[in-house]
DODOBA-645536 format. One line per 8 residues: number of its first residue (from 0); for each residue x, y, z of C-alpha. Coordinates in Angstrom, 1 decimal, padded with zeros to 4 digits. Layout:
NUM	X Y Z  ...;
END
This chain:
0	109.0 089.7 113.6  111.8 087.6 115.0  115.2 089.0 114.2  116.5 085.9 112.5  113.5 085.8 110.3  113.5 089.5 109.6  117.2 089.7 108.7  116.9 086.7 106.5;
8	114.0 088.3 104.7  116.0 091.6 104.3  118.9 089.6 102.8  116.5 088.0 100.3  114.9 091.3 099.4  118.3 093.0 098.9  119.6 090.1 096.9  116.6 090.2 094.6;
16	117.1 093.9 094.0  120.8 093.3 093.3  120.1 090.4 090.9  117.6 092.4 089.0  119.8 095.6 089.0  116.7 097.6 090.2  118.9 099.6 092.6  122.2 101.4 092.4;
24	125.0 100.2 094.8  124.2 103.1 097.3  120.5 102.5 096.7  121.1 098.8 097.9  122.8 100.0 101.0  120.1 102.4 102.0  117.4 099.9 101.1  119.1 097.4 103.4;
32	119.1 099.9 106.2  115.5 100.8 105.7  114.4 097.1 105.4  116.3 096.2 108.5  114.5 099.0 110.4  111.2 097.6 109.2  112.1 093.9 109.9  113.2 094.6 113.5;
40	109.7 095.8 114.4  107.9 093.4 116.7  105.1 093.0 114.2  105.7 091.6 110.7  103.4 094.2 109.1  105.9 097.0 108.4  108.3 094.7 106.6  105.5 093.1 104.6;
48	104.2 096.4 103.5  107.7 097.4 102.3  108.1 094.1 100.5  104.7 094.4 098.8  105.4 098.0 097.8  108.8 097.0 096.3  107.6 093.9 094.6  104.5 095.6 093.2;
56	106.4 098.7 092.1  109.0 096.7 090.2  106.3 094.7 088.5  104.5 097.8 087.4  107.8 099.3 086.2  108.6 096.3 084.0  105.0 096.2 082.5  105.3 099.7 081.1;
64	109.0 100.0 080.4  108.9 099.5 076.7  105.8 101.8 076.3  107.4 104.6 078.3  110.6 104.2 076.3  108.7 105.2 073.2  106.7 108.0 074.7  109.4 109.8 076.7;
72	113.1 110.8 076.5  115.8 110.5 079.2  117.8 113.6 080.2  120.7 112.3 077.9  118.5 112.5 074.8  118.0 108.7 074.4  114.6 107.0 074.7  113.0 107.0 078.2;
80	112.5 104.2 080.6  113.3 103.7 084.3  116.9 102.7 085.2  118.1 101.5 088.6  116.7 103.6 091.4  119.1 105.4 093.7  119.3 105.9 097.4  117.3 109.2 097.3;
88	114.4 107.5 095.6  114.5 104.7 098.2  114.2 107.3 101.0  111.5 109.3 099.2  109.3 106.2 099.2  110.2 104.6 102.5  111.9 107.2 104.6  108.8 108.5 106.5;
96	107.6 104.9 107.1  111.1 103.9 108.4  111.1 106.7 111.0  107.6 106.0 112.2  108.4 102.2 112.3  111.5 102.8 114.5  109.5 105.1 116.8  106.7 102.6 117.1;
104	109.2 099.9 117.9  110.6 102.0 120.8  107.1 102.7 122.0  106.3 099.1 122.1  109.5 098.2 123.8  108.6 100.6 126.5  105.0 099.3 126.8  105.1 095.6 126.3;
112	101.4 095.3 127.1  100.6 097.1 123.9  100.6 093.9 121.8  097.7 094.5 119.4  096.4 097.1 116.9  093.5 099.0 118.4  092.7 102.6 119.1  095.6 103.6 121.3;
120	097.9 106.6 120.9  100.8 104.2 119.9  098.7 102.7 117.0  098.5 106.2 115.4  102.2 105.7 114.4  101.3 102.4 112.6  098.5 104.3 110.8  101.2 106.6 109.5;
128	103.3 103.7 108.3  100.4 102.1 106.4  099.3 105.5 105.0  102.8 106.1 103.7  102.9 102.8 101.7  099.3 103.1 100.5  100.1 106.6 099.0  103.4 105.7 097.5;
136	102.1 102.5 096.0  099.1 104.3 094.5  101.4 107.0 093.0  103.8 104.3 091.7  101.1 102.3 090.0  099.4 105.4 088.7  102.5 106.9 087.2  104.0 103.6 085.9;
144	100.8 102.1 084.5  098.9 105.2 083.8  101.2 105.9 080.8  099.6 102.8 079.2  096.3 104.7 078.8  095.1 105.1 075.3  093.7 108.6 076.1  095.9 111.7 076.5;
152	096.5 112.8 080.1  094.8 115.9 081.4  096.7 118.4 083.5  095.0 118.3 087.0  096.3 121.8 087.9  094.7 123.4 084.8  091.3 124.9 085.1  090.5 123.6 081.6;
160	092.1 120.2 082.3  094.1 120.6 079.0  095.8 117.7 077.4  099.5 117.3 078.0  102.1 114.8 076.7  102.4 111.4 078.4  104.8 111.6 081.4  103.9 115.2 082.3;
168	103.9 115.9 086.0  100.4 116.6 087.0  098.9 114.7 084.0  096.2 112.2 085.0  094.1 109.7 083.2  091.1 107.6 084.2  093.2 104.4 083.8  096.0 106.0 085.9;
176	093.5 106.5 088.7  092.3 103.0 088.5  095.9 101.7 088.6  096.6 104.0 091.6  093.6 102.5 093.4  094.9 099.0 092.6  098.2 099.9 094.1  096.9 101.3 097.3;
184	094.5 098.3 097.6  097.5 095.9 097.7  098.9 097.7 100.7  095.4 098.1 102.4  094.6 094.4 102.0  098.1 093.4 103.3  097.6 095.6 106.3  094.1 094.4 106.9;
192	095.2 090.8 106.9  098.5 091.0 108.8  098.0 093.9 111.3  097.4 092.2 114.8  094.0 093.7 115.4  092.8 093.5 119.0  090.4 090.6 119.9  087.4 093.0 120.1;
200	087.9 093.9 116.4  085.6 092.2 113.9  085.9 091.2 110.3  083.8 094.3 109.5  086.5 096.5 111.1  089.1 095.0 108.9  087.0 095.5 105.8  086.3 099.1 106.7;
208	090.0 099.7 107.3  090.9 098.1 104.0  088.4 100.3 102.1  089.5 103.5 103.9  093.1 102.9 103.3  092.6 102.1 099.7  090.9 105.4 099.0  093.3 107.3 101.2;
216	096.2 106.0 099.1  094.4 107.0 095.9  094.1 110.5 097.4  097.8 110.4 097.9  098.3 109.7 094.1  096.0 112.7 093.3  098.0 114.9 095.8  101.2 113.9 094.2;
224	099.9 114.9 090.7  098.8 118.3 092.1  102.1 118.9 093.8  104.1 117.7 090.7  102.0 119.9 088.5  102.7 123.0 090.6  106.2 122.5 092.2  108.0 120.4 089.6;
232	109.0 121.5 086.2  108.1 119.2 083.2  110.5 119.8 080.4  109.6 118.9 076.8  111.9 118.2 073.9  110.7 120.6 071.2  111.5 118.5 068.2  109.7 115.3 069.3;
240	107.2 116.8 071.7  108.2 114.2 074.3  108.6 114.8 078.0  112.3 114.6 079.1  112.8 112.7 082.3  115.8 113.3 084.7  117.8 110.3 085.8  117.2 109.2 089.3;
248	114.2 111.5 089.8  116.5 114.6 089.5  115.8 117.8 087.6  116.3 118.2 083.9  118.8 120.7 082.4  117.4 123.3 080.0  119.7 126.0 078.5  118.6 129.4 079.7;
256	117.6 132.1 077.3  114.9 133.0 074.9  113.1 130.2 073.0  110.9 132.5 070.8  110.8 131.4 067.2  112.0 127.9 068.1  109.9 125.1 066.5  107.4 123.4 068.8;
264	105.2 120.4 068.2  101.7 121.1 069.4  102.6 121.8 073.0  101.3 124.8 075.1  103.9 127.4 076.1  101.9 128.9 079.0  104.5 128.0 081.7  107.6 128.6 079.6;
272	108.3 132.3 080.1  107.7 132.0 083.9  109.9 129.1 084.5  112.7 129.1 081.9  114.9 131.7 083.6  114.8 129.7 086.9  115.9 126.4 085.6  119.4 125.6 086.5;
280	121.9 122.7 085.9  121.2 120.0 088.4  122.8 117.0 086.7  125.6 116.3 084.2  124.0 115.6 080.9  125.1 115.9 077.3  124.1 118.8 075.2  120.7 117.7 074.0;
288	120.7 120.4 071.3  123.7 118.8 069.6  122.6 115.2 070.2  119.1 115.6 069.0  120.2 117.8 066.1  122.7 115.1 065.0  120.1 112.4 065.2  117.7 114.5 063.0;
296	120.4 115.9 060.7  119.5 119.5 061.5  121.8 120.6 064.4  122.7 124.2 064.6  124.7 125.8 067.5  123.0 127.8 070.1  119.5 126.5 069.4  117.4 125.7 072.4;
304	115.8 122.3 072.1  114.0 122.0 075.5  111.3 124.1 077.2  109.1 124.0 080.2  105.7 122.5 079.7  104.2 122.9 083.1  105.1 123.7 086.7  107.8 125.6 088.6;
312	111.4 124.5 089.1  111.1 124.2 092.9  111.3 120.5 093.6  112.5 117.5 091.7  110.5 114.2 091.6  112.1 112.9 094.7  111.2 116.0 096.7  107.6 115.9 095.5;
320	107.3 112.2 096.5  108.8 112.8 099.9  106.5 115.7 100.6  103.4 113.7 099.4  104.3 110.8 101.6  104.9 113.0 104.6  101.6 114.9 104.2  099.6 111.7 103.7;
328	101.1 110.0 106.7  100.6 113.0 108.9  097.1 113.5 107.6  096.1 110.0 108.3  097.6 110.2 111.8  095.7 113.4 112.5  092.4 111.8 111.4  093.0 108.7 113.5;
336	093.8 110.9 116.5  090.6 112.8 116.1  088.5 109.8 115.3  089.8 107.7 118.1  089.8 110.5 120.6  093.4 109.9 121.8  096.2 112.2 122.6  099.5 111.5 120.9;
344	101.3 113.3 123.8  100.7 110.2 125.8  103.5 108.6 123.7  106.1 110.8 125.4  104.8 110.6 129.0;
END
């Protein structure tokens, strides 16, 4: 992509995010840096993938916002719903792709003859970029639109696939998987159209690529559910039975101590005893006990109002997303290296 076109496109993308207040001020700065790194790539594909991911993600978020607001709570005790995304969330979704895009730009600058997408060692880096956005788009669509499902989500990390409240990490529905496949398909189709395939490539090669990337992205959404169900604590408000979501993808505060005898609303307590003692304060939130108690007219001091529904308090949502994106990019690159029979060490020779 020519610099003048790329930087103009970056400005337009950042302006759109600012006008719609979809990113925090620092999030805008980091997004501008990431978008610039994508736009300065010789090919237009990296920036187009970023733009499609951002545009599709914001559309998905707007579609489900009102529904999610009724089904979940925010960490401050108000109704749920997604606010402006911060810089950490931006990096969680695009950080891996940004690094790979920069490295691929450097490789192409050193080898100008490599002007098309084929089966070379350099192209493995682009496979990682596409895989990153296919997986993150699938996860975004799955989590944002999956909550619209009329059926209760099932915990993917449970042997019995037990039902869990909407918004639970690791909870999946059939509709969520379909939405995830749709998200990854938008990225796969964009890459299949705009990647500069070499002349010997056929339409069939592009079709196979599109199908393969679509399902690879869906696998990323499933992996994110598994990682979230295991490594991320899902916290439930006991009075309402709703999942409490941390702002900006951060962890949710729960007061330590015993919760025996506290009222629950039809939610399993299998993970509570193992995880309650490990949860710690990770963001400044109001005392949910008092807030919820005042709203219900039944506040009493010292009463725990939250508990762990699933998972361990090891990573927050941003950490899970970053780990998933890195694993899916690396996995796709390893498969491409094996399938194409190339050696990535050639990149550094």
